N, C-alpha and C positions, 0 to 999 in steps of 0.2 A: 619477342614481347612476353613479359612476365604476366601470366594470368592466374588469378587466385579464384578458385571456385569452391562450392560446397562449404561456405562459411557456416558457423553456427548461427542460424537465423530463426527467430520465433515470431509468430503472428500473435499480437496482443490486442484484445478488444477492451475498451473502457466504457462501462455503463454504470450510471448511478454511483460514480465514485469508486468502483471496484474494477481491478484488472483481472482478466481471465486469459490464461495461457495453457498450453500443454496438450493440444489435441493432434490427431494424426491426419486430419483431412481439412481442407479449406480451399476456397476459390475466390479470388479478388480480381475483378475486371475493371480496367481503366482504359479509356479510349479518347483520342482527340476528336473522333467522329461522333461521339455521343456525349451530351451534356451531363449525363448521369453515370456515375460509377456504381458498380454493383458488387455485392459480396454474399457468399454463403459460408458460414463458419459454424461447425458443431462445437458446442461448449460442454465439457464434461458435467454430468449430473449425478451427484452422489445421492441415492435414495434418501429422502427426508431432508435434503439440503439443496433445494432447487435454487439455481442461480437467479439473482434479482435482475432478470432481463425480461422486459415485456414489450408488447407492440407499442409503437409510437415513442419509445424512449430514444433520447439522443445517444448516439454511439460514435466512438472514434476507433478506427482500425489502424494499427501500426505494424511495421516489421522492424523488430528491435526498437530503436528509439525514434525511427522516422515515421511521421504521420503520413498515411496514404489517403484515408477517406474520413470525412466528417459527415455523418448522415443520420438516418432515421431507421429504427427497427420496424420492418413490415410484418415479420413473422418470427415467433419464438416458440416452436412446438416441440414437445418431447418425442424421443424415439429410443428404441433399444434393440439390440440383437446380441444374443448370447450374453456375454458379460460386459458388453459395451453399452453404456447408457448416457444420454446427453440431451441437450436442447439445441435444435437446429435453428440458428439465427440467420435470417435473410433480411437484407435491407439495401438501401441505395443512398447515394449522396443527396444532400438537401436540394441540389439543383435538379434532381429528378422530378420534383413537383412542377418545374417549368416545362418539362417535356410533355406532360399530360394536362396541366392546368390551363384553363382558358384565359386568353388575354383580355383584360378589362381595364379600360381607362376612360375617364370622363370625356365625353365627346368622341372618343375613338379616333382622334386625328391630331396630328402635329403639323405646324407650319413653321418652317425655318428653324428646326430643332436639330441639334447635333446627335450623332448616334449614341453617345454615352448618356445623354439626357433621356432619349427614348428608352434606352435599356433600364435606367434607374426608375423611370415612371412605370415600366411594365413589371419589374420585379419587386417594387416597393411593398405591395400588399403581402408578399411572401416573406418579408423581412430578411431578404437575402442581399448581401452587399455586392456592388459592381466594382471591379478593379480594372483600371485602364492601364495597359502596358504599352500602348502605341498611339500614334497620331490617328485620330478617328476621322480626319478630313473635315471638309466644309459641312455646314448645316444642310440637311435634306430640305428642299423647298416645300415638299408636301408628302406626308406619309400617313396612311390610314390602316387601322386594323380591319382585316377581313372577318366577316361574321362567323363566329364559331371557331376561329383558329386558335392554336395554342400560343403560349408566350414564346416558346422556342421557335415556332414557325414565323411569327411576326418579327422577332428579333433577328432571325437568320436572313429574312428578306431585306431588312434594313442594312444589315452588315454586308451583304453581298454588293450593295450599291457603293460601299466604301472600301471594299476589298479587305475587310477585317475578319479575323477568325474569332468565333465565339466558342469558348470552352469553359472548363471549370478547374479549380485548383484544390489543394488538399483540405482547405478550410470549408469547402462547399460553397465557394463564392463564384459568381459569374466573372469570367475573365475575357476581356477584349484585348486581343493580342495579335502577333504575327507568328507565322510558322517558323520553327527552328531558330528562335532567338538565342538559344544557348546550346552548348555542346555537352553531350553526355559524358559522365565521368568514367564510363566503361568503353569496352570495345567488343565486337563480335568476331571471334577468330575460329575458323574451322580447324579441328584437330586439338583445340584446347578447351573451350567452354561450350562448343556446339554439340548437341546430341543429334539433331536432325534439322533439315531445311526443306521447304517446299515453296515453289513459285506459285503465286496466286494472281488472279486478274485476267482480263481479256479485253478485246476491243468492242465488246458487245454494246457498250454504252457510249461509244464515240461516234461523231458525225463529221461529215466533210465540211459543212458550212453552218455557222451559227449566226442566225439572223435575229437581231434584237429590235423590238419596237417599244416605243414609249411616247407619252404625250407631254408636251411642254406648253403650259398655259402662257398666253401672251400677256404682256404688261398692260395692254390696252383693254379697257373694260368692254365687255360684250363681243370681243373679237374671237375668231376661231382659234382652237388649239393648234399648235404646230406638232406634227408627227415627227418623232426622232427615230432614225433608223441607223443601226450599225451592223456591219457584216464582218465576220472574222472566219478565216478558213484554216483548217487543220491540214497541212500539206501532206501528212502521212496517210490520210484517208483519201484515196484517189478516186473512188467511185462516188457517184452522186448520192448524197444522203444528208439532206438539210434538217436543221432543228430550229424552230422559232422559239425565242425566249422573250417573254413579255415582262416589261418593267411596270410595277404598280406606282400609282401616284404621279406627281409632277416630276418628270425625268429631264435632266439636262443632257446635252450632247455628250459631255464627259462621262456622265453616269452610264449611258448606253455603251460607250466604248469600253469602259471598265467591266461592265456586266458580261458582254459577249466574250471578251478575251479571258476573263476570269473563269467563265463557264467552260471554255475550251481547255484551258490549262488544267483545271481540276479534273475534268473527265479523262484527259490524257494521262495525268499523273496517277489517278486511281486505277488505271488499266494495268499498272505494274505494281508488284509487291512481292515481298519475300517473308515467309513466316518461319521464324527460327524457334526451336526449343533449346533452351540453355540449362545447364546444370546450376541448381541453386537459385534462390530468390534475389541474391545480391551480387554486386561486383565490388570487391574490396570493402565489404561490410555495408554498402549503401544500396538500397533498392534502385532499380531502373526507373527512369522518368519518361512519361509521354511528352511529346512536342520538344524533344531534344534531338540533335544531330549526332549520330553514332557512326564511328568508322567501322567498316566491315572488311575483313580479310578472308576472302573465300574464293579460291581459284575456280570452283565449280560454277559459281555465280559470276565469274569474271570480274571480281571486285578486289581491289588492292588498296585498301585505305579509303575507298570512296565513302562520302558522307551521305547517309540516308536518314530520313526522319522516322523516329519511333512514333507510330500512329496508334498502336494498341498494345496493352500489356495485360497478361492473364497469369497471375501467380497461382500456382496449383500445388496441392499437397495431397497425396493419397498413399494407401498401403502398397500399391504396385510400383509407382515411379518415384515415390518420395517427393522432395521439394524440387520443383522445376518451374521455369517461367517460359511462357509462350510470348514471343514478341513479333508483332507485325511491323515491318518497315516499308516505307514507300518513298519515291522521289519527293523532294520538297515541293515540286510543282503541283503535287496532288492537293496541296493546301495553299496555293499561291495567293499571296496577299500584297504583292509588290505593286505600287501605284503604276497605272498603265499610261503610257505615252503613245500617241499615234505613230505608226511605223510606215515607212515607204514600202510600196509594193515590190515584192521580190518573186522571181520565178521559182527559186528553190530556197528553202530555209529549214534548218534543223531545229528551230525554236518556235516558229509560229507561221501563220499564213498571212494572207492579205487583209488589210483593214480598210473599210470604206465607211464613211459617215455622211449621212444625207439628212437634210431638214426639208420636209415637204408640208406645205400648207394644206 
């Protein structure tokens, strides 16, 4: 396999109509697990010619011609050491406001609303666009904002009930999508573009049995609610270790099935991971992308073209290591969003455990 590394790559920031390039340090963090992308980039400051970069300015960060982040400047403070003088620019993507901003919506409740509508209502005050790349499923019968929770928290709760992944794109928009819809343009190959590798993760956050509870309101007025219960087992965890998962709002039986199996799959998938450090920021001139499936050829990790999901990317540049990229890959199951179907009970399974669904008055 022909691998090209250490291409001539430059980080470019655009603020107030001006492009700034040419520094020796930078750090750009993008992750499927975080709605906000972050960056720290020192811009050269010639005494008497301060760059026109200020707090709250809109900023775009690119590697070569590829846009990586559209965001806001949070800090633009001067620094110097010896003959090196500059402005340290720190910021995050526009969707970062949804991570810490409170969820506010008239009435605080939706009835029979689809996930994309709930998302648009939640982010509308922030003037952020919602992009839908997948089927968001049926309308949620009943969904309410919890007092004081953030937009991300509310949106994540709703998305889990429909098995949808909530992330962001280069334009700073909210993306409702599935994990690994596209294949990476590159490959990770030991002995060619890999500097180092480290296995990450453990079974610390896995459980043997996932028990979901929710309430389904009866169609008959004044009648009692029906309690929905779904149980899903992780066959790989053999000791007794249960976890109760509560569904908020009006939960249908299918919602409970989806919630408990999704919870098990995500926790299992996130217990495995590999962190690679690669030479250069790009592969054949293009930056790496999160939420893409990348083939890995690494006999130490016992992978021979296996497709793993790029979950996190950290482009770094410093005087010691030059330009490198740290990439965290995980099994696609870590962000499983496949619609769930009831399964028959099996004594042994390499994919899942037993599923039981009950309705109790």
